[in-house]
C-alpha positions in Angstrom: 165.4 50.4 -111.0 163.8 53.5 -112.5 165.5 56.8 -112.8 164.4 59.6 -110.7 162.2 62.0 -112.7 163.3 65.6 -112.7 160.7 67.9 -111.4 159.8 70.9 -113.6 162.0 73.9 -113.3 160.8 77.1 -111.7 159.2 79.1 -114.5 158.1 82.7 -115.0 154.5 81.4 -114.7 155.4 80.0 -111.3 156.7 83.4 -110.2 153.4 84.9 -111.5 151.3 82.5 -109.5 153.5 83.3 -106.4 153.0 87.0 -106.9 149.2 86.6 -107.3 149.1 84.4 -104.2 150.9 87.0 -102.2 148.5 89.7 -103.5 145.5 87.5 -102.7 146.9 87.0 -99.2 147.3 90.8 -98.6 143.9 91.5 -100.2 142.2 88.9 -98.0 143.8 90.3 -94.8 143.0 93.9 -95.8 139.3 93.1 -96.5 139.0 91.3 -93.2 140.4 94.3 -91.3 138.1 96.6 -93.3 135.1 94.5 -92.3 136.2 94.3 -88.7 136.6 98.1 -88.6 133.1 98.5 -90.1 131.6 96.3 -87.4 133.4 98.2 -84.7 132.4 101.6 -86.1 128.7 100.6 -86.3 128.7 99.3 -82.7 128.3 95.7 -83.7 130.8 94.5 -81.2 129.7 90.9 -81.1 130.4 90.4 -84.9 133.6 92.4 -84.4 134.7 89.8 -81.8 133.6 86.8 -83.8 135.4 88.0 -86.9 138.6 88.7 -84.9 138.4 85.2 -83.5 138.0 83.8 -87.1 141.1 85.8 -88.1 143.3 85.1 -85.1 142.8 81.3 -84.5 143.4 80.3 -88.2 146.5 82.6 -88.2 147.9 80.8 -85.1 147.3 77.4 -86.7 149.1 78.4 -89.9 152.0 79.9 -87.9 152.3 76.6 -86.0 152.5 74.6 -89.2 155.1 77.0 -90.6 157.2 76.8 -87.4 157.0 73.0 -87.2 158.2 72.8 -90.8 161.1 75.2 -90.2 162.2 73.0 -87.3 162.0 69.9 -89.5 164.0 71.7 -92.3 166.8 72.5 -89.9 167.6 68.8 -89.6 168.2 68.5 -93.3 171.8 68.2 -94.5 173.1 71.5 -95.8 169.6 73.0 -95.8 170.4 75.7 -93.3 173.1 77.1 -95.6 170.8 77.1 -98.5 168.0 78.8 -96.6 170.4 81.5 -95.2 171.6 82.2 -98.8 168.2 82.3 -100.4 166.0 84.2 -98.0 165.4 87.8 -97.1 166.3 87.4 -93.4 169.7 89.1 -92.8 170.8 86.8 -90.0 172.0 83.2 -90.0 172.3 80.5 -87.4 170.8 81.0 -83.9 170.0 84.6 -84.6 168.0 83.7 -87.6 166.0 81.1 -85.7 165.2 83.6 -82.9 164.1 86.2 -85.4 161.9 83.7 -87.3 160.4 82.6 -84.0 159.6 86.2 -83.1 158.0 86.8 -86.5 155.9 83.7 -86.1 154.8 84.8 -82.6 153.8 88.2 -84.2 151.8 86.2 -86.8 154.1 87.2 -89.7 155.6 83.8 -90.5 153.5 83.2 -93.6 154.1 86.7 -94.8 157.9 86.2 -94.6 157.4 82.9 -96.5 155.7 84.8 -99.2 158.5 87.4 -99.4 161.1 84.7 -99.4 159.4 82.7 -102.2 159.1 85.9 -104.3 162.7 86.8 -103.6 164.0 83.4 -104.5 161.8 83.3 -107.6 163.0 86.6 -108.8 166.6 85.5 -108.2 165.9 82.4 -110.4 164.5 84.5 -113.1 167.4 87.0 -112.9 170.0 84.3 -112.9 168.3 82.3 -115.6 167.5 79.2 -113.6 170.1 79.1 -110.9 168.4 77.9 -107.7 165.3 76.8 -109.5 164.6 73.6 -107.5 164.9 75.5 -104.2 162.4 78.1 -105.4 160.0 75.2 -106.3 160.6 73.8 -102.8 159.5 77.0 -101.2 156.4 77.3 -103.3 155.3 73.8 -102.3 155.2 74.7 -98.6 153.4 77.9 -99.4 150.7 76.2 -101.4 150.0 73.9 -98.5 150.0 76.7 -95.9 147.6 78.7 -98.1 145.3 75.7 -98.4 145.2 75.4 -94.6 144.6 79.1 -94.2 141.8 78.9 -96.8 139.8 76.3 -95.0 140.6 77.5 -91.5 139.9 81.2 -92.2 138.3 82.0 -95.5 135.6 79.3 -95.5 134.4 80.1 -91.9 134.5 83.8 -92.6 132.5 83.3 -95.8 129.9 81.4 -93.8 129.8 84.2 -91.2 129.3 86.9 -93.8 126.5 85.0 -95.5 124.9 84.3 -92.2 125.0 88.1 -91.3 123.5 89.0 -94.7 120.7 86.4 -94.3 119.9 87.5 -90.8 119.8 91.2 -91.6 118.2 90.6 -95.0 120.5 93.3 -96.5 124.2 93.8 -96.9 126.7 96.7 -97.0 129.3 97.1 -99.7 132.0 95.9 -97.4 130.2 92.7 -96.8 129.9 92.0 -100.5 133.6 92.7 -100.8 134.4 90.3 -98.0 132.3 87.5 -99.6 133.9 88.1 -103.0 137.4 88.1 -101.4 136.8 84.9 -99.4 135.3 83.1 -102.4 138.1 84.2 -104.7 140.7 83.2 -102.1 139.2 79.7 -101.8 138.9 79.3 -105.6 142.5 80.5 -106.3 144.1 78.5 -103.5 142.6 75.2 -104.6 143.8 75.7 -108.1 147.3 76.7 -106.8 147.4 73.6 -104.6 146.3 71.5 -107.5 149.2 72.9 -109.6 151.6 72.2 -106.9 150.6 68.6 -106.5 150.7 68.1 -110.3 154.3 69.3 -110.3 155.3 66.1 -108.5 154.4 64.1 -111.6 157.1 63.8 -114.3 154.5 64.6 -117.0 153.5 68.0 -115.7 154.3 69.6 -119.0 151.2 67.7 -120.4 148.9 69.5 -117.9 146.7 72.0 -119.7 144.7 74.9 -118.3 141.5 72.9 -119.0 142.4 70.4 -116.3 142.9 73.2 -113.8 139.6 74.8 -114.8 137.7 71.6 -114.4 139.3 71.1 -111.0 138.4 74.6 -110.0 134.7 74.2 -110.9 134.6 70.8 -109.3 135.7 72.3 -105.9 133.6 75.5 -106.4 130.4 73.6 -106.9 131.1 71.3 -103.9 132.4 73.8 -101.4 129.9 76.6 -102.3 126.7 74.7 -101.5 128.3 73.3 -98.3 129.1 76.8 -97.1 125.7 78.1 -98.1 123.9 75.3 -96.3 125.8 75.9 -93.1 125.0 79.6 -93.3 121.3 78.9 -94.0 121.1 76.5 -91.0 122.8 79.1 -88.7 120.4 81.8 -89.8 117.5 79.9 -88.2 119.2 78.0 -85.4 122.3 80.0 -84.5 122.8 78.4 -81.1 123.0 75.0 -82.7 125.6 75.6 -85.4 128.5 75.3 -82.9 127.0 72.1 -81.6 126.7 70.8 -85.2 130.4 71.6 -85.8 131.5 70.1 -82.5 129.6 67.0 -83.2 131.1 66.4 -86.7 134.6 67.6 -86.1 135.7 64.9 -83.6 134.2 62.3 -85.9 136.4 63.6 -88.7 139.5 63.8 -86.5 139.0 60.2 -85.4 138.5 59.1 -89.0 141.8 60.8 -90.0 143.5 59.1 -87.0 142.1 55.7 -88.1 143.5 56.2 -91.6 147.0 56.4 -90.1 148.1 59.7 -91.4 151.8 60.4 -91.3 152.3 63.8 -92.6 154.2 65.6 -89.9 157.6 64.6 -88.4 156.6 64.8 -84.8 153.6 63.5 -82.7 152.5 67.0 -81.7 152.6 68.2 -85.3 150.7 65.1 -86.4 147.9 65.8 -83.9 147.7 69.4 -85.1 147.5 68.1 -88.7 144.7 65.6 -87.9 142.7 68.3 -86.1 143.1 70.6 -89.1 142.0 67.8 -91.5 138.8 67.5 -89.3 138.1 71.2 -90.0 138.8 70.9 -93.7 136.5 67.9 -94.0 133.7 69.9 -92.5 133.7 71.9 -95.8 135.4 69.7 -98.4 136.9 66.3 -99.1 140.7 66.0 -98.8 142.4 62.7 -99.3 145.1 62.1 -96.6 146.0 58.4 -96.8 147.1 55.9 -99.4 144.7 53.3 -100.8 140.9 53.0 -100.8 140.4 56.5 -102.1 137.2 55.8 -104.0 135.6 54.1 -101.1 136.5 56.8 -98.6 135.3 59.5 -101.0 132.0 57.8 -101.5 131.5 57.4 -97.8 132.4 61.1 -97.2 130.1 62.5 -100.0 127.2 60.2 -98.9 127.6 61.5 -95.3 127.8 65.2 -96.5 124.7 64.7 -98.7 122.7 63.4 -95.8 124.0 66.1 -93.5 123.3 68.8 -96.0 119.8 67.5 -96.6 119.1 67.6 -92.8 120.4 71.2 -92.6 118.5 72.4 -95.6 115.2 70.8 -94.4 115.7 72.3 -90.9 116.2 75.8 -92.5 113.1 75.3 -94.7 110.9 74.4 -91.7 112.2 77.1 -89.4 112.7 80.0 -91.8 110.7 83.2 -91.8 108.4 82.6 -94.7 107.7 86.3 -95.3 111.3 87.5 -95.1 112.7 84.7 -97.3 109.9 84.6 -99.8 112.0 86.2 -102.6 114.8 83.6 -102.5 113.8 80.6 -100.5 112.5 78.4 -103.3 115.5 79.3 -105.5 117.9 78.3 -102.8 116.2 75.0 -101.8 116.5 74.0 -105.5 119.8 75.5 -106.5 121.9 74.4 -103.5 121.4 70.6 -104.0 121.6 70.9 -107.8 125.0 72.7 -107.5 126.3 70.0 -105.3 125.2 67.3 -107.7 126.8 69.3 -110.5 130.0 69.4 -108.5 129.9 65.6 -108.1 129.3 65.2 -111.9 132.3 67.5 -112.7 134.4 65.5 -110.2 133.5 62.2 -112.0 134.3 64.0 -115.3 137.7 65.0 -114.0 138.6 61.4 -113.0 137.3 60.1 -116.3 139.0 62.6 -118.6 141.6 64.7 -116.8 143.2 62.6 -114.1 147.0 62.5 -114.5 147.1 58.7 -114.7 145.3 58.9 -118.0 148.1 60.9 -119.5 151.0 58.7 -118.4 152.9 56.4 -120.8 151.5 52.9 -121.1 154.5 51.4 -119.5 154.1 53.6 -116.4 150.4 52.9 -116.1 151.1 49.2 -116.1 153.8 49.5 -113.4 153.0 48.6 -109.8 154.2 50.5 -106.8 153.9 49.9 -103.2 153.8 53.6 -102.1 152.8 54.5 -98.6 151.6 57.7 -97.1 155.2 58.5 -96.2 156.6 58.0 -99.7 160.0 59.5 -100.1 160.9 60.9 -103.5 164.4 62.4 -103.6 165.4 65.0 -106.0 168.4 67.3 -106.3 167.5 70.7 -104.9 170.0 73.4 -105.9 170.4 76.9 -104.5 173.1 79.2 -105.7 175.1 76.4 -107.3 174.9 74.2 -104.2 173.2 70.8 -104.5 171.8 68.6 -101.8 169.5 65.6 -102.0 166.4 67.3 -100.5 162.8 66.7 -101.3 159.7 68.3 -100.0 158.3 65.1 -98.5 155.3 66.9 -97.1 153.9 67.8 -100.5 155.1 64.5 -102.0 152.9 62.6 -99.5 149.9 64.6 -100.5 150.6 64.1 -104.2 150.9 60.4 -103.7 147.6 60.3 -101.7 145.7 62.7 -104.0 146.6 60.7 -107.2 146.1 57.3 -105.8 143.3 54.9 -106.8 142.2 51.7 -105.3 143.5 49.7 -108.3 146.9 48.1 -108.1 147.8 49.5 -111.5 147.3 53.1 -110.6 150.4 55.2 -110.7 151.0 57.6 -107.8 154.6 58.5 -108.3 158.0 57.3 -109.3 159.8 55.5 -106.6 163.6 56.3 -106.7 166.3 54.4 -104.9 169.1 56.6 -103.5 171.6 56.6 -100.7 172.5 59.3 -98.2 169.3 61.2 -99.2 168.0 63.8 -96.8 164.2 64.1 -97.0 161.5 66.1 -95.3 
């Protein structure tokens, strides 16, 4: 039996990332409200309504995930006492649950999670490590919620802003700010999510900034061309973009269901998760199940390449040649090349920077039968209390993200324990 690997302690760098993530969240919301106000003041009520819809619906989805997870957490042994001791909500027990429900209904759930994570991180720093694992626990959930918000809100909004700029053939300052905010949000959140996943590996201390930079550009060059392609297609056939999404989204949802995902702890939560995965796959690949990763990734990227080619060809044939003369040829060349470059960087990452390449030889040779619902217990401490609690949600994604279709690939350490409460 192997010993359970200790996850890295909460560091000052983790607190810095949490603070930056909170600032990005506030900046993103502020820029969205600014753009909505500009649309309203200029009498562009249709775009005002569309933008509000793109803000409200993703917010509801994120609040639902957050609320589901809070309900799951309440079933953990001693978790309620830890949460009451380590958060900024002044109530406990039933009053605390009612207050949190009210805040989630008011779309403030993720904001409270940001504040709680910062507060707990500051307490860890002030008390020189006390409650470190609980702070890490909070940041894991936040990273997943931010990723969901990124693809449910920032990616569609970025597409909308690019579409408006293409249709009007000019842009106001606020639109440039919105595009920069959404792009920066997407780029930062994928890096933050990557760091959170890597923390589930016992050799995180060997992770360098170069690995994160490569991962950042891999996603940037794959997501960017996809968003640009959808915006270009919408600029010539706006009535068909909704049909295009509604045609692909059920296919992706069914594919997620066929892979047998088991991320949430309730049937309703799992349905919400699969529906969200369908939306994420519309923009980017996201591994959700153990085994066969390379084959599924190949199928996905082949499908997206074909779909992107169809959308770009349609835009080229239906575009206004005079209006798009200054940038049409550059786009039709650069968009496919950027996607190909993204695929090349992805291959480079797996060849040179994948975590399994940095593990000791004895671990690389080990075989594990790890499923999508892998349980990896670790002691989580808050204010001196200790309870066998592990963020199973993020552990599942770590196991899935770092799996390969070879039996010798290492996805995580499997620890045997008794009386362990897991998420």
